[in-house]
Every structure is written in structure tokens, then in C-alpha cells.
N, C-alpha and C positions, 0 to 999 in steps of 0.2 A: 166473521168478526167485523162489526160495523156500527155506524150511527150517523146522526147528523145533527142532533140537538143535545144541549147540555141538560141533563136530567139528574134527579136524585135516585140513586140506585137503591132499590128496595131490599134486596136480599141476594144471597149467593144462589147460583143456579144449581139446584140439587140434581136436576136431570142429567147434567154433564158428568156427574160423578156416580151415577147409578145409586145414589143414596149414601155415598161415602163422604160428602162434604159436610163441614160443621157450620152451625149457625152462629157461633160465638164470634165476637168482634176480634178476638185474638187470631182467628183463622181466616180473616178476610184477606183476599189476594192483594198484591201491590197495586197502586194506581196504574191505570192504563195510560199509554202515551197520548200526547195531544193529537187530535184527529181521529181518536179511537174511543171517545166517550160513548158509552153504550146505553141502549134502551134496556129496561128491566128484562130479566129472564133470558139473557143470552148465555150460551155455553162458555163464552170467554170470561164470565164472572166466577167460574168455579175455582176452588182451591186446587192447585196442581197435586197430582198423586205423589205420595212419598215413596217413589221408586228408587232403586229396585226393591221389590217386596220380598224377594227370595235371595239370600246371600249365596246360594249355590248356582245362580244363573251367571253365565260368563259375562264379564264386563271388559270390553276392549277399548283401548285408546289408539286412535289412528296415527300412523306415521305419515308426516307431511312429506310429499315429494317436491312440491313447489307451491308458491302462492303468487297472486297478482292483486292489483288494486281493485276495490269494489266500491261502487257508488254509495257513499255514507248517507245519502238521502233516500236510498231505495229501501222501502219497507217490504223486504222480500217475502213473498207468499208462495212462490213456486219456482222451480228450475226444471229445465228439460233440455235434452240434447237432440238435435235434428240434423242429420247428415254432418255431424261434427261441429255444428253451430250451437252456441249457448243461447237459449231463450229463457227469459225471466218475466215473472208476473209480480207487480208491486201493488200494495194496498194503500189505505188511508183515503178518506173522502177528498175529492178534488185533486188527488195526486196519483190515482191508480192508472196503471197502463200495462201493456204487454210489450216486450222489447227484445230485440236481438242485441247481444252484448259482445263486444270485442274482448275476448278472454285476456289477452296480453296487456291491454290498457285499462279495461273496465269502462271504456266509453260506449255510448249507445249508438249503434249503427242505424237502427230504425226503430220506431215505436208507434204504437197505436193507443191513444188515450181512451179511457173509459168515460162515460158521462159522469159529471161531477157528483151525481147522486148515488153512484155505484162504488163499492169497495171491492177491489180486485182480490182474487184468491188463487187457488192452485191451478196449475196447467199440466197438460200432457199432450202428446202427439200420437195419433193413430193414422197410419198411412201418411197422407199429406195434409191432414186436418189437425189444427191446433185447437184444443178445447181449453176454455178458461171459465172457472167458477166465479161467482160473486158471493159475498158473505151472507147477507140477509135479504137480498133482492129476489131470491127464487128464480133467477134467470142467469143462464150461462151463455157464453159467446163461442162461436166457431170461426176460425180464421184460416186462410191459406198459410200454411206453415212457412212458406218461402217469403211471401210478400207482406204478411200480416194483414192482408185485406180481409174485411169481414165477409163471410159467406153464408152464415146461418146463425141460429140461436136455439136454445132449448130451455125448458123449465123443469123445476124439481121442488119438492117440499122440504122445508127446514133450512138450516144453515149450510153454506158451502165453505169448506176449509181446504183440505188437500185433495189432489187428484193424481192418479197414475194409471198405467196400463201394462198388461203383459203382452200387448199387441193384438189381443183378441177382444178383451172386455176392459171396462173401466173400473177403477176402485176409487171410492169417494169417502172422505172423512167429514165429520160435522162437529168435531170438538168433544164428542162423547167417546165411549168405548166401541162404538159401532162403525164398521166399514161396510159400505154398500157396494155390491157388485152389480154393474150396470151394463146394459147393451148400448154400445156407442151409436148405433143407428137410430134408436128410438128412445134412449135414456130410460128404458124399462128396467126396473129392479129385478135382478135374477135371484139373488140370495143376500144374506147378511152375515158378516163375520163379527163375532163378539171377541174382543181382544182381552186376554187374561194372562197373568203370570202366576203359575200354580193356581191357587184358589182366589186370587185377588183380581178385580177388574182394573184395567188400565184405561183411563180416560184422558181427555184433552189431546187426542190424537190430531195432529195437524198435517204439515207437508208430508206427502207420500212419495215413495219411489219403489219401482220394481227392480230388485238387484239379485241376479242369479237364482231366481225361483223363490225369493223371499220378498215380503212386503216390508219396507222400512218406513218408519214414521217418527218424525220429530214429535216429542211430547212438549206441548206449549208451556212456556215459563220454566223449562228445565234445560240442562245441557245434554240430555240423553236422547238417543235415537233407539227406538225399539225395533229389533229384528223379529218379524212375525211370520209364523208358518201360515200361509194363506188358506190351507185346508182346515186346520183346527183352530186358528186364532191364537195359538199359544206363543208367548214371547220366548224365543230360543236364545236370545242374547241381547245385550245392551252395548251401545257405542257411546262413549263419553267424549264429547267434543269440547269440553270445558278448558282444555289446555291449548287450544289452537290460537287464541288471542293472548297477547301479553296482558299483564295486570293492569297497565295503564289503559290499554284498549278496552278491556272488559269493563273498567270503571266508567269510561266515556260512553260506551254503548248502553250500559245499564242506566246511566243518568238520563239518556235520551229515549229510553223506553224500548231498546232493542233486545232481542233474544235470538238464540240459535234457531234457524229455520231455513231450509233450502238444501235439497239433495238432488243431484243429477248423475245418472250412470250412463256412460257411453259404452254400450255392450259391444260395439264393433271394435273399439280400440282398448277396451277394458280399463277405462279411466273413470274415476269417481271424484265428483266435485261436491264440496259442502261450503255453506256460508250461513249468514244470518240476517235478520232484519237490522238495517242500519250498520252492518259490519263494515269495517274498512278493508277487509281482505276476502278474496275467494281462494279456497284451498283445493289442490288436488292431493288426495290421500291414497295410500297404498291399500288396495282392497284386501290383499292377503294378510296384512298386519291386523286387520279387524277380526278375522275369524280365528287366528292362531294365538293372539295375545292372552296371557293368563292374568293381566293386570286387573285390579279391582279398585274402586274409589276408596 
């Protein structure tokens, strides 16, 4: 998700919706936030899917264990846990970075800024290497996960949105319904996962996280996280995070162009963190409450 010039947007990006987006003016998406004005034909211009498509799919609302301050200027693109430390990637041109965050205070312990021409995106850690995507630059960065010192880079075709790992391979989203499975050593594409709920394609897949054998994905411009079977691509459940912020906080975030985005699972301590772009809070939520709750929107 990216740009650098103010342009006239020609049309909605049909590719992101696999043909499900409408051309009518009534179906145009809301304006993108400052610093995110786009070039034509980006997947970020698509109309969000009208999920859930199937009323029988489980929808869970997470129970909050605790919450902490979050940088309200951080346009969160990715979260990751490394040895109990919270790492975060932020976007927007001229403001993108990768940082280590003090969970208790929300303050930045260390950061590595991206070039002003790059729009930061998803991150994940394999071994001691931190991988970070950029939106439309076709170039990713590799850092030492402890110091955030740059150690390598890689290239890929298309847009970069979300990134995660099962410790063996990488999973990468690009705003469509497609998740690419990649070799972390050469960034070679191993296979592709097409995400669907029953017979309907789910697109605008954004931030990714690997949680207990499932792929979880924020769906851009919505409050829903898709729980995806990585073998079949089938959505096995939804997580509604729309109730985490107060009404006043939601209004302020929406006014500034923020949305839900950011998932980090600490598999060692069984802790799950969620937040959003420009959100004022980082939440730790009960993992068990997500899979057992019968609540529906």
C-alpha cells in the first residue's frame, strides 16, 4: 500500500477482488489517509469484501486481558514477537520504520527508518533474521532481529502487504485473496493459497500471523480477522475486534484514517497481541476466548 504523488484515481482495482468489486460510484471505498494517496490500479483501491459471507461460520469476539498505550502516530503494518520483545513495522511515505516497542509504555526502544521513498509493510522473524516488506517497491529488507541492523535485502513481484512464518517458510499477502508461500533463504515461491469462505473469495488480506497452526489475516478496511486453514485456504472462523476500542476512540481513529491491523502471537508464553493503524491501545487478548465464543456480529 503506497504512493508518493497526488494523482487522479482512475478506477477501482478489480484484481484485488478477483472480479467481485463494483465500478459504480456508490461502491467506491472511503478516501485513503494522508501519506497514502495511491497510484492507479493498486489493490488498496478495492472495495472491502462484505464478510462474513456465510452466517454459519463461527464469529468470535476476543476477551481483553490487559491493554497498554500505543503510538497514535504509528501506521501499524505488522507486529511480531522475538524472544518476548515486541517488534513493529510502520508505514506511510517518509514515516516508515521498523522498531522495538516497550509493551508497558508504548515507547520506542530502538528503530530503523526506511528510505523516504519506501512504504513499510509486514514483518516476521525466522531464526534471528527479521524480514520486512515494502508496499509497491518490490524490495524487502532483512535485519538482525536483536539490533535492527540491516544485513540483507530481497526482491519480489507485485505488492507487499502482510508477512508471517511457521518457522520454516514465509507466508506473504498482497491485498488480494492470494497468499504466497515462500522459501525464506531465496524468496522462491513454493505454492499459492487461495482464501475462500465456502464458495466466496476473500480479498484485501493484509497483516498475517501464524497462530496454533492457522493463518490469521486482518481484512483491510474491516474489523475482522480471518482464521485460515493453511492447507485448504478455507476460512474456519472470524475474529471481530470492533469492540476493543471505545466509541470515542473508534471515531478518532476513523477520522485520521486508521483501521484494525496488527497481530502478534507469542507461542512460548501463549500470549496474543492485537492493535491497529493509529490505534491508541495495544491489547493482549485471551486466545481461548476466540475459539470457544459462539458470539456473532
